[in-house]
DSSP file (Angstrom, degrees, kcal/mol; ACC not computed):
  #  RESIDUE AA STRUCTURE BP1 BP2  ACC     N-H-->O    O-->H-N    N-H-->O    O-->H-N    TCO  KAPPA ALPHA  PHI   PSI    X-CA   Y-CA   Z-CA
    1    1 A X              0   0    0      0, 0.0     2,-0.1     0, 0.0     0, 0.0   0.000 360.0 360.0 360.0 128.7  -82.1  -27.3  -79.9
    2    2 A X     >  -     0   0    0      1,-0.1     4,-3.1     4,-0.0     5,-0.3  -0.338 360.0-102.4 -83.0 167.6  -81.1  -30.3  -78.0
    3    3 A X  H  > S+     0   0    0      1,-0.2     4,-3.2     2,-0.2     5,-0.3   0.883 118.5  48.1 -56.2 -48.6  -82.4  -31.2  -74.5
    4    4 A X  H  > S+     0   0    0      1,-0.2     4,-2.6     2,-0.2     5,-0.3   0.943 115.5  46.1 -56.5 -49.9  -79.2  -30.1  -72.5
    5    5 A X  H  > S+     0   0    0      1,-0.2     4,-2.7     2,-0.2     5,-0.2   0.936 116.7  44.9 -52.6 -55.8  -79.1  -26.7  -74.4
    6    6 A X  H  X S+     0   0    0     -4,-3.1     4,-2.2     1,-0.2    -2,-0.2   0.939 115.9  43.7 -57.9 -51.7  -82.8  -26.2  -73.9
    7    7 A X  H  X S+     0   0    0     -4,-3.2     4,-2.1    -5,-0.3    -1,-0.2   0.913 117.2  45.8 -63.5 -46.5  -83.0  -27.2  -70.3
    8    8 A X  H  X S+     0   0    0     -4,-2.6     4,-2.4    -5,-0.3     5,-0.2   0.908 111.3  51.7 -66.1 -45.8  -79.8  -25.2  -69.2
    9    9 A X  H  X S+     0   0    0     -4,-2.7     4,-2.4    -5,-0.3    -1,-0.2   0.885 109.8  50.3 -58.0 -43.0  -80.8  -22.2  -71.1
   10   10 A X  H  X S+     0   0    0     -4,-2.2     4,-2.4    -5,-0.2     5,-0.3   0.875 108.9  52.9 -63.0 -38.3  -84.2  -22.2  -69.4
   11   11 A X  H  X S+     0   0    0     -4,-2.1     4,-2.4     2,-0.2    -2,-0.2   0.932 110.9  45.2 -59.6 -49.2  -82.6  -22.6  -66.1
   12   12 A X  H  X S+     0   0    0     -4,-2.4     4,-2.3     2,-0.2    -2,-0.2   0.873 113.8  49.3 -69.1 -39.9  -80.4  -19.6  -66.6
   13   13 A X  H  X S+     0   0    0     -4,-2.4     4,-2.2    -5,-0.2    -1,-0.2   0.883 113.1  46.2 -67.6 -38.5  -83.2  -17.4  -68.0
   14   14 A X  H  X S+     0   0    0     -4,-2.4     4,-2.5    -5,-0.2    -2,-0.2   0.931 112.2  50.1 -70.2 -40.5  -85.5  -18.3  -65.1
   15   15 A X  H  X S+     0   0    0     -4,-2.4     4,-2.1    -5,-0.3    -2,-0.2   0.946 111.6  50.3 -59.3 -47.8  -82.8  -17.7  -62.5
   16   16 A X  H  X S+     0   0    0     -4,-2.3     4,-2.3     1,-0.2    -1,-0.2   0.912 110.1  49.4 -57.4 -43.7  -82.0  -14.3  -64.2
   17   17 A X  H  X S+     0   0    0     -4,-2.2     4,-1.9     1,-0.2    -1,-0.2   0.920 108.7  52.7 -64.0 -39.9  -85.6  -13.3  -64.1
   18   18 A X  H  X S+     0   0    0     -4,-2.5     4,-2.4     1,-0.2    -1,-0.2   0.876 110.4  47.9 -61.1 -35.7  -85.9  -14.2  -60.5
   19   19 A X  H  X S+     0   0    0     -4,-2.1     4,-2.7     2,-0.2    -1,-0.2   0.885 109.7  51.9 -75.5 -35.1  -82.9  -12.0  -59.7
   20   20 A X  H  X S+     0   0    0     -4,-2.3     4,-1.8     2,-0.2    -1,-0.2   0.852 112.0  47.2 -66.3 -32.8  -84.3   -9.1  -61.7
   21   21 A X  H  X S+     0   0    0     -4,-1.9     4,-3.0     2,-0.2     5,-0.2   0.940 113.2  48.5 -69.6 -48.2  -87.6   -9.4  -59.8
   22   22 A X  H  X S+     0   0    0     -4,-2.4     4,-2.7     1,-0.2     5,-0.3   0.917 110.7  50.4 -61.0 -44.8  -85.8   -9.6  -56.5
   23   23 A X  H  X S+     0   0    0     -4,-2.7     4,-2.7     2,-0.2    -1,-0.2   0.919 113.3  47.2 -58.4 -45.5  -83.6   -6.6  -57.3
   24   24 A X  H  X S+     0   0    0     -4,-1.8     4,-3.0     2,-0.2     5,-0.3   0.954 115.3  44.7 -60.0 -56.2  -86.8   -4.6  -58.3
   25   25 A X  H  X S+     0   0    0     -4,-3.0     4,-1.6     1,-0.2    -2,-0.2   0.895 113.2  48.8 -62.9 -40.0  -88.6   -5.5  -55.2
   26   26 A X  H  <>S+     0   0    0     -4,-2.7     5,-2.7    -5,-0.2     4,-0.4   0.931 111.9  51.2 -61.3 -51.0  -85.7   -4.9  -52.9
   27   27 A X  H ><5S+     0   0    0     -4,-2.7     3,-1.9    -5,-0.3    -2,-0.2   0.929 107.1  51.6 -56.6 -47.3  -85.2   -1.6  -54.5
   28   28 A X  H 3<5S+     0   0    0     -4,-3.0    -1,-0.3     1,-0.3    -2,-0.2   0.844 107.8  55.0 -66.9 -28.8  -88.9   -0.5  -54.1
   29   29 A X  T 3<5S-     0   0    0     -4,-1.6    -1,-0.3    -5,-0.3    -2,-0.2   0.512 118.8-113.6 -79.1  -1.1  -88.5   -1.5  -50.4
   30   30 A X  T < 5S+     0   0    0     -3,-1.9     2,-1.1    -4,-0.4     3,-0.2   0.665  78.3 130.6  77.6  18.0  -85.5    0.8  -50.0
   31   31 A X     >< +     0   0    0     -5,-2.7     4,-1.5     1,-0.2    -1,-0.2  -0.659  23.4 162.0-102.1  77.8  -83.2   -2.1  -49.4
   32   32 A X  H  >  +     0   0    0     -2,-1.1     4,-2.4     2,-0.2    -1,-0.2   0.867  66.8  55.3 -69.7 -39.3  -80.6   -0.9  -51.9
   33   33 A X  H  > S+     0   0    0      1,-0.2     4,-1.8     2,-0.2    -1,-0.2   0.946 111.3  45.3 -59.8 -45.9  -77.6   -3.0  -50.7
   34   34 A X  H  > S+     0   0    0      1,-0.2     4,-1.9     2,-0.2    -1,-0.2   0.815 110.0  54.6 -70.7 -27.9  -79.7   -6.2  -51.0
   35   35 A X  H  X S+     0   0    0     -4,-1.5     4,-2.2     1,-0.2    -1,-0.2   0.913 106.7  52.2 -70.2 -38.5  -80.9   -5.1  -54.5
   36   36 A X  H  X S+     0   0    0     -4,-2.4     4,-1.7     2,-0.2    -2,-0.2   0.890 106.1  53.3 -62.6 -38.8  -77.2   -4.7  -55.6
   37   37 A X  H  X S+     0   0    0     -4,-1.8     4,-1.9     1,-0.2    -1,-0.2   0.909 109.2  50.1 -73.1 -32.7  -76.4   -8.2  -54.4
   38   38 A X  H  X S+     0   0    0     -4,-1.9     4,-2.6     1,-0.2    -1,-0.2   0.905 108.7  51.2 -58.4 -43.3  -79.3   -9.5  -56.6
   39   39 A X  H  X S+     0   0    0     -4,-2.2     4,-2.2     2,-0.2    -1,-0.2   0.821 107.6  52.9 -69.1 -27.1  -78.0   -7.6  -59.5
   40   40 A X  H  X S+     0   0    0     -4,-1.7     4,-2.1     2,-0.2    -1,-0.2   0.903 108.9  49.3 -70.5 -40.1  -74.6   -9.2  -59.0
   41   41 A X  H  X S+     0   0    0     -4,-1.9     4,-2.1     1,-0.2    -2,-0.2   0.928 110.1  52.1 -63.4 -40.5  -76.1  -12.6  -59.0
   42   42 A X  H  X S+     0   0    0     -4,-2.6     4,-2.7     1,-0.2    -2,-0.2   0.915 105.7  54.5 -57.6 -45.3  -77.9  -11.5  -62.2
   43   43 A X  H  X S+     0   0    0     -4,-2.2     4,-2.2     1,-0.2    -1,-0.2   0.858 106.0  51.5 -57.5 -37.5  -74.7  -10.5  -63.8
   44   44 A X  H  X S+     0   0    0     -4,-2.1     4,-2.2     2,-0.2     5,-0.2   0.911 109.9  49.7 -70.5 -40.0  -73.2  -13.9  -63.1
   45   45 A X  H  X S+     0   0    0     -4,-2.1     4,-2.2     1,-0.2    -2,-0.2   0.954 111.0  50.1 -54.5 -51.0  -76.2  -15.6  -64.8
   46   46 A X  H  X S+     0   0    0     -4,-2.7     4,-2.4     1,-0.2    -2,-0.2   0.883 110.2  50.3 -61.2 -39.4  -75.8  -13.3  -67.8
   47   47 A X  H  X S+     0   0    0     -4,-2.2     4,-1.5     1,-0.2    -1,-0.2   0.916 112.3  45.8 -63.8 -44.3  -72.0  -14.1  -68.0
   48   48 A X  H  X S+     0   0    0     -4,-2.2     4,-2.4     2,-0.2    -1,-0.2   0.779 111.7  53.1 -69.9 -30.2  -72.5  -17.8  -67.9
   49   49 A X  H  X S+     0   0    0     -4,-2.2     4,-2.6    -5,-0.2    -2,-0.2   0.950 109.1  49.8 -66.3 -45.9  -75.4  -17.5  -70.5
   50   50 A X  H  X S+     0   0    0     -4,-2.4     4,-0.9     1,-0.2    -2,-0.2   0.811 111.9  45.3 -63.5 -33.2  -73.2  -15.7  -72.8
   51   51 A X  H  X S+     0   0    0     -4,-1.5     4,-2.9     2,-0.2     5,-0.3   0.876 114.1  50.5 -78.1 -36.0  -70.4  -18.1  -72.6
   52   52 A X  H  X S+     0   0    0     -4,-2.4     4,-2.9     1,-0.2    -2,-0.2   0.913 108.2  51.4 -64.4 -39.1  -72.8  -21.0  -73.0
   53   53 A X  H  < S+     0   0    0     -4,-2.6    -1,-0.2     1,-0.2    -2,-0.2   0.790 116.8  41.8 -68.4 -24.6  -74.4  -19.5  -75.9
   54   54 A X  H  < S+     0   0    0     -4,-0.9    -2,-0.2    -5,-0.2    -1,-0.2   0.866 127.2  27.0 -82.8 -42.4  -71.0  -19.1  -77.4
   55   55 A X  H  < S-     0   0    0     -4,-2.9     3,-0.5     1,-0.2     6,-0.2   0.685  93.9-148.1 -95.3 -23.5  -69.3  -22.3  -76.5
   56   56 A X     <  -     0   0    0     -4,-2.9     5,-0.2    -5,-0.3    -1,-0.2  -0.252  47.4 -48.9  73.6-171.0  -72.3  -24.7  -76.2
   57   57 A X  S    S+     0   0    0      4,-0.1    -1,-0.2     3,-0.1    -5,-0.1   0.158 101.0 107.4 -88.1  14.6  -72.4  -27.7  -73.9
   58   58 A X  S  > S-     0   0    0     -3,-0.5     4,-1.8     1,-0.1     3,-0.5   0.040  89.3 -73.6 -87.8-163.9  -69.1  -29.2  -74.7
   59   59 A X  H  > S+     0   0    0      1,-0.2     4,-2.4     2,-0.2     5,-0.2   0.799 126.0  59.4 -60.5 -31.7  -65.6  -29.4  -72.9
   60   60 A X  H  > S+     0   0    0      2,-0.2     4,-1.9    -5,-0.2    -1,-0.2   0.915 107.2  45.8 -66.2 -38.9  -64.8  -25.8  -73.5
   61   61 A X  H  > S+     0   0    0     -3,-0.5     4,-1.9    -5,-0.2    -1,-0.2   0.879 111.0  53.1 -67.0 -42.5  -67.9  -24.7  -71.6
   62   62 A X  H  X S+     0   0    0     -4,-1.8     4,-0.8     1,-0.2    -2,-0.2   0.880 107.8  51.1 -65.9 -32.2  -67.1  -27.1  -68.8
   63   63 A X  H >X S+     0   0    0     -4,-2.4     4,-2.9     1,-0.2     3,-0.8   0.913 107.9  52.7 -60.6 -45.0  -63.7  -25.6  -68.6
   64   64 A X  H 3X S+     0   0    0     -4,-1.9     4,-2.1     1,-0.2     5,-0.3   0.828  97.4  65.4 -59.9 -32.9  -65.1  -22.1  -68.3
   65   65 A X  H 3< S+     0   0    0     -4,-1.9     4,-0.4     1,-0.2    -1,-0.2   0.877 115.0  31.8 -55.5 -37.9  -67.4  -23.3  -65.4
   66   66 A X  H << S+     0   0    0     -4,-0.8     4,-0.3    -3,-0.8    -2,-0.2   0.818 118.7  53.0 -82.4 -43.6  -64.1  -23.8  -63.5
   67   67 A X  H >X S+     0   0    0     -4,-2.9     3,-1.6     1,-0.2     4,-0.5   0.921  99.5  58.1 -71.2 -48.6  -62.0  -21.1  -65.0
   68   68 A X  H >X S+     0   0    0     -4,-2.1     4,-0.6     1,-0.3     3,-0.6   0.834 101.8  52.5 -59.2 -36.2  -64.2  -18.0  -64.6
   69   69 A X  H 3> S+     0   0    0     -4,-0.4     4,-2.5    -5,-0.3    -1,-0.3   0.624  89.7  83.5 -77.3  -5.7  -64.6  -18.1  -60.8
   70   70 A X  H <> S+     0   0    0     -3,-1.6     4,-2.2    -4,-0.3    -1,-0.2   0.945  90.8  47.3 -55.1 -47.1  -60.8  -18.3  -60.3
   71   71 A X  H <X S+     0   0    0     -3,-0.6     4,-2.1    -4,-0.5    -1,-0.2   0.853 110.1  52.4 -67.0 -35.3  -60.4  -14.8  -60.6
   72   72 A X  H  X S+     0   0    0     -4,-0.6     4,-2.3     2,-0.2    -1,-0.2   0.874 107.3  53.3 -65.0 -36.9  -63.3  -14.2  -58.2
   73   73 A X  H  X S+     0   0    0     -4,-2.5     4,-2.0     2,-0.2    -2,-0.2   0.894 108.7  50.0 -67.1 -41.6  -61.6  -16.5  -55.7
   74   74 A X  H  X S+     0   0    0     -4,-2.2     4,-2.4    -5,-0.2    -2,-0.2   0.912 110.6  49.9 -61.8 -44.6  -58.3  -14.5  -55.9
   75   75 A X  H  X S+     0   0    0     -4,-2.1     4,-2.9     1,-0.2    -2,-0.2   0.910 109.0  51.1 -65.9 -40.3  -60.2  -11.4  -55.3
   76   76 A X  H  X S+     0   0    0     -4,-2.3     4,-2.6     2,-0.2    -1,-0.2   0.894 109.4  51.0 -59.2 -41.5  -62.0  -12.8  -52.3
   77   77 A X  H  X S+     0   0    0     -4,-2.0     4,-2.1     2,-0.2    -2,-0.2   0.889 112.6  45.9 -64.5 -41.8  -58.7  -13.9  -50.8
   78   78 A X  H  X S+     0   0    0     -4,-2.4     4,-1.7     2,-0.2    -2,-0.2   0.908 112.5  49.9 -67.9 -38.9  -57.2  -10.4  -51.3
   79   79 A X  H  <>S+     0   0    0     -4,-2.9     5,-2.9     1,-0.2     4,-0.3   0.942 112.8  48.5 -65.9 -41.5  -60.4   -8.7  -49.9
   80   80 A X  H ><5S+     0   0    0     -4,-2.6     3,-1.4     1,-0.2    -1,-0.2   0.911 109.3  51.3 -57.4 -45.9  -60.1  -11.0  -46.9
   81   81 A X  H 3<5S+     0   0    0     -4,-2.1    -1,-0.2     1,-0.3    -2,-0.2   0.816 114.9  44.1 -64.2 -32.4  -56.4  -10.3  -46.4
   82   82 A X  T 3<5S-     0   0    0     -4,-1.7    -1,-0.3    -3,-0.2    -2,-0.2   0.353 112.8-116.5 -96.3   6.3  -57.2   -6.5  -46.4
   83   83 A X  T < 5 +     0   0    0     -3,-1.4     2,-1.3    -4,-0.3    -3,-0.2   0.771  62.6 148.9  63.1  30.4  -60.2   -6.7  -44.2
   84   84 A X     >< +     0   0    0     -5,-2.9     4,-2.1     1,-0.2    -1,-0.2  -0.740  17.4 175.1 -98.2  90.6  -62.6   -5.5  -46.9
   85   85 A X  H  > S+     0   0    0     -2,-1.3     4,-2.0     2,-0.2    -1,-0.2   0.849  72.5  56.6 -69.6 -32.0  -65.7   -7.3  -45.9
   86   86 A X  H  > S+     0   0    0      2,-0.2     4,-2.1     1,-0.2    -1,-0.2   0.973 110.6  43.7 -53.3 -57.5  -67.9   -5.6  -48.5
   87   87 A X  H  > S+     0   0    0      1,-0.2     4,-2.5     2,-0.2    -2,-0.2   0.908 112.6  52.7 -46.3 -49.2  -65.7   -6.8  -51.3
   88   88 A X  H  X S+     0   0    0     -4,-2.1     4,-2.0     1,-0.2    -1,-0.2   0.859 107.2  51.6 -62.5 -37.8  -65.4  -10.2  -49.8
   89   89 A X  H  X S+     0   0    0     -4,-2.0     4,-1.9     2,-0.2    -1,-0.2   0.893 109.3  51.9 -65.8 -43.3  -69.2  -10.5  -49.5
   90   90 A X  H  X S+     0   0    0     -4,-2.1     4,-2.3     1,-0.2    -2,-0.2   0.948 109.4  49.4 -58.8 -50.9  -69.5   -9.6  -53.3
   91   91 A X  H  X S+     0   0    0     -4,-2.5     4,-2.1     1,-0.2    -1,-0.2   0.872 109.2  51.9 -59.3 -40.1  -67.0  -12.2  -54.3
   92   92 A X  H  X S+     0   0    0     -4,-2.0     4,-2.6     2,-0.2    -1,-0.2   0.864 106.8  52.3 -61.5 -38.3  -68.8  -14.8  -52.3
   93   93 A X  H  X S+     0   0    0     -4,-1.9     4,-2.3     2,-0.2    -2,-0.2   0.935 111.7  47.0 -62.9 -49.7  -72.0  -14.1  -53.9
   94   94 A X  H  X S+     0   0    0     -4,-2.3     4,-2.6     2,-0.2    -2,-0.2   0.894 114.3  48.1 -53.1 -44.1  -70.3  -14.5  -57.3
   95   95 A X  H  X S+     0   0    0     -4,-2.1     4,-2.6     2,-0.2    -2,-0.2   0.944 113.0  45.9 -64.5 -52.5  -68.7  -17.8  -56.2
   96   96 A X  H  X S+     0   0    0     -4,-2.6     4,-2.0     2,-0.2    -1,-0.2   0.882 114.1  49.0 -65.7 -39.8  -71.9  -19.3  -54.7
   97   97 A X  H  X S+     0   0    0     -4,-2.3     4,-2.5     2,-0.2    -1,-0.2   0.940 112.5  48.8 -70.2 -45.1  -73.9  -18.3  -57.8
   98   98 A X  H  X S+     0   0    0     -4,-2.6     4,-2.7     1,-0.2    -2,-0.2   0.917 111.2  49.9 -58.7 -45.8  -71.2  -19.8  -60.2
   99   99 A X  H  X S+     0   0    0     -4,-2.6     4,-2.5     1,-0.2    -1,-0.2   0.870 108.8  51.7 -69.4 -32.4  -71.2  -23.0  -58.1
  100  100 A X  H  X S+     0   0    0     -4,-2.0     4,-2.6     2,-0.2     5,-0.2   0.933 111.8  48.3 -64.0 -43.9  -75.1  -23.3  -58.3
  101  101 A X  H  X S+     0   0    0     -4,-2.5     4,-2.4     1,-0.2    -2,-0.2   0.958 113.6  45.7 -63.5 -44.4  -74.8  -22.9  -62.1
  102  102 A X  H  X S+     0   0    0     -4,-2.7     4,-2.0     1,-0.2    -1,-0.2   0.877 112.9  50.2 -62.9 -38.5  -72.1  -25.5  -62.4
  103  103 A X  H  X S+     0   0    0     -4,-2.5     4,-2.0     2,-0.2    -1,-0.2   0.938 114.1  45.4 -62.5 -50.0  -74.0  -27.9  -60.1
  104  104 A X  H  X S+     0   0    0     -4,-2.6     4,-2.0     1,-0.2    -2,-0.2   0.846 109.5  54.0 -66.7 -32.4  -77.2  -27.5  -62.2
  105  105 A X  H  X S+     0   0    0     -4,-2.4     4,-2.1    -5,-0.2    -1,-0.2   0.940 109.9  47.9 -64.5 -45.3  -75.4  -27.9  -65.5
  106  106 A X  H  X S+     0   0    0     -4,-2.0     4,-1.6     1,-0.2    -2,-0.2   0.793 109.4  53.3 -65.5 -29.5  -73.9  -31.2  -64.3
  107  107 A X  H  X S+     0   0    0     -4,-2.0     4,-1.1     2,-0.2    -1,-0.2   0.893 109.0  49.4 -66.1 -40.6  -77.2  -32.4  -63.1
  108  108 A X  H  < S+     0   0    0     -4,-2.0     3,-0.3     2,-0.2    -2,-0.2   0.910 111.5  49.9 -62.2 -45.0  -78.7  -31.6  -66.5
  109  109 A X  H  < S+     0   0    0     -4,-2.1    -1,-0.2     1,-0.2    -2,-0.2   0.859 111.9  47.1 -57.7 -41.6  -75.9  -33.5  -68.2
  110  110 A X  H  <        0   0    0     -4,-1.6    -1,-0.2     1,-0.2    -2,-0.2   0.634 360.0 360.0 -85.4 -15.0  -76.3  -36.5  -66.1
  111  111 A X     <        0   0    0     -4,-1.1    -1,-0.2    -3,-0.3    -2,-0.1   0.460 360.0 360.0 -68.7 360.0  -80.0  -36.7  -66.5
């Protein structure tokens, strides 16, 4: 396994594990809404991990880093237009997580 693949996979796995722990702790504290938000982040990490495992670190994966969030951005805009603050918040979480993943991947590539 090359350095980029190894380091990025470790980042995704550690981030996903952190989200699982947060979701569990928040749920135990009765903070279900926040636990759901941690699970949403976990799902985003899982999505990008699956795509990365399929496509590798090449141009196709780089394109997916930009393509996947497009639908979430559209959904955010629709939610905001309809005053659906709950849905808008969920879409922002997805977009922020995707941006974090993209930033970290680019940092690993440049290292």
